[in-house]
C-alpha positions in Angstrom: 0.0 0.0 0.0 1.3 3.4 -0.9 1.9 6.1 1.7 0.0 9.4 1.6 2.0 12.4 0.1 2.1 16.0 1.0 2.5 18.1 -2.2 2.8 21.8 -2.5 0.9 23.7 -5.1 2.5 27.1 -5.6 0.6 29.7 -7.6 2.9 31.3 -10.2 2.6 34.9 -9.1 4.7 37.7 -7.5 3.3 37.1 -4.0 3.9 34.0 -2.0 0.7 31.9 -2.4 0.7 28.2 -1.9 -1.3 25.3 -0.6 0.0 22.0 0.9 -2.2 19.1 0.0 -2.3 15.7 1.8 -3.3 13.1 -0.7 -3.4 9.3 -0.7 -0.5 8.0 -2.9 -3.0 5.8 -4.7 -5.0 8.8 -5.9 -4.6 9.9 -9.5 -3.4 13.1 -10.9 -7.1 13.8 -11.8 -7.9 13.7 -8.0 -5.0 16.1 -7.4 -6.3 18.3 -10.2 -9.7 18.5 -8.4 -8.1 19.2 -5.0 -6.0 22.1 -6.4 -9.2 23.6 -7.9 -10.9 23.3 -4.5 -7.9 24.5 -2.6 -7.7 27.7 -4.6 -11.5 28.2 -5.0 -11.3 28.2 -8.8 -14.2 27.8 -11.1 -15.1 24.1 -11.6 -15.4 22.4 -14.9 -12.4 23.9 -16.8 -9.8 21.9 -18.6 -6.3 21.6 -17.2 -3.0 19.8 -17.8 0.0 18.7 -15.8 3.3 18.9 -17.4 6.4 16.9 -16.5 9.3 19.2 -15.8 13.0 19.1 -15.2 14.9 20.6 -12.2 14.8 24.1 -13.7 11.0 24.0 -14.2 11.2 23.6 -18.0 7.9 22.4 -19.3 8.1 18.9 -20.9 5.5 16.2 -21.7 1.8 17.0 -21.2 -0.5 14.9 -19.1 -4.0 16.3 -20.0 -7.3 15.9 -18.1 -8.7 14.2 -21.2 -6.4 12.5 -23.7 -7.3 13.7 -27.2 -4.2 12.5 -29.0 -4.0 8.7 -29.5 -0.2 8.9 -29.4 -0.2 10.8 -26.1 0.9 9.1 -22.9 -2.6 9.1 -21.4 -4.7 11.3 -19.2 -4.5 12.3 -15.6 -6.6 9.4 -14.6 -3.9 7.0 -15.8 -1.3 8.2 -13.4 -1.0 7.6 -9.6 0.3 10.5 -7.5 3.0 8.3 -5.8 4.3 7.1 -9.2 4.7 10.7 -10.5 5.3 12.7 -7.3 6.4 10.2 -4.7 10.1 10.9 -4.5 12.4 13.8 -3.4 12.7 16.4 -6.1 9.6 15.3 -8.0 7.8 18.3 -9.6 5.1 19.1 -12.1 3.6 22.2 -13.7 -0.2 22.5 -13.6 -2.1 24.8 -15.9 -5.8 25.2 -15.2 -8.4 27.0 -17.4 -6.6 27.7 -20.6 -8.4 31.0 -21.1 -7.3 32.4 -17.7 -4.1 30.3 -17.5 -3.9 29.7 -13.8 -0.3 28.2 -13.5 1.0 26.3 -10.5 4.3 24.6 -9.7 3.7 21.3 -7.9 6.4 19.7 -5.8 6.7 16.7 -3.5 7.2 17.8 0.1 7.2 14.5 2.1 5.4 11.4 2.8 2.8 11.5 5.7 2.4 9.0 8.4 -1.3 10.0 8.7 -3.6 7.4 7.0 -6.0 9.3 4.8 -8.7 8.2 2.4 -9.6 11.6 1.0 -7.3 14.5 0.0 -7.2 17.5 2.3 -5.6 20.9 2.5 -3.1 20.9 5.4 -1.6 24.4 4.9 -2.8 27.5 3.2 -0.5 30.4 2.8 -1.3 33.7 1.0 -4.4 34.8 -0.8 -5.3 34.0 -4.4 -5.6 37.1 -6.6 -9.0 37.8 -8.2 -7.7 37.1 -11.7 -5.0 34.7 -12.9 -1.6 36.4 -13.0 -0.1 37.0 -16.5 1.9 34.0 -17.5 5.6 34.6 -17.7 7.4 33.1 -20.6 11.2 33.1 -20.3 13.8 32.0 -22.8 14.4 32.6 -26.4 11.9 32.2 -29.2 9.9 34.0 -31.8 10.7 35.1 -35.3 12.8 37.9 -36.7 12.5 39.7 -40.0 15.6 37.7 -41.2 13.7 34.4 -40.5 10.7 35.6 -42.5 13.0 36.6 -45.4 14.8 33.2 -45.4 11.7 31.1 -44.9 9.1 32.9 -47.0 11.2 34.8 -49.6 10.1 38.3 -48.8 11.7 41.2 -46.9 10.6 44.5 -45.4 10.8 46.3 -48.8 8.3 43.8 -50.2 5.9 44.6 -47.4 6.2 48.3 -48.0 5.6 48.3 -51.8 3.2 45.3 -51.9 5.3 43.4 -54.4 7.8 40.6 -53.8 11.3 40.8 -55.2 10.2 38.0 -57.6 8.0 40.5 -59.5 4.7 39.1 -58.2 
């Protein structure tokens, strides 16, 4: 039998806002999803996804609420919390409500000796803002004018005069 876990769900915002959740290790990520929604008093019924991550919180493979891609690794209901989060250093990113983009960093805190059958909030710190904080995207990316010219065969001059350098 798997031990209950305490995981921390940290809201990605400037203020310190987090909830520690005690959850049976045999619970699924779908159960954890529902508990995070409850812990933060978010609107029920929205889609969300967990994302595997590395030590630097880089977003990797998606674990969606509902598997829509047959090649995907499955949905939240296919994964037990202790299999994914039951070890030191285990972490996930959780995004809820893809229009609002509530974003959380989920990490394993410790195993609990308390025997629980239902998840519960064991620590609440900070208040959730009224609206989801703006997502912060770090790193490099995007396109430059040089990329457009190389890939599509046009440059800024083409945009200004309405004709391509090919005469069309």
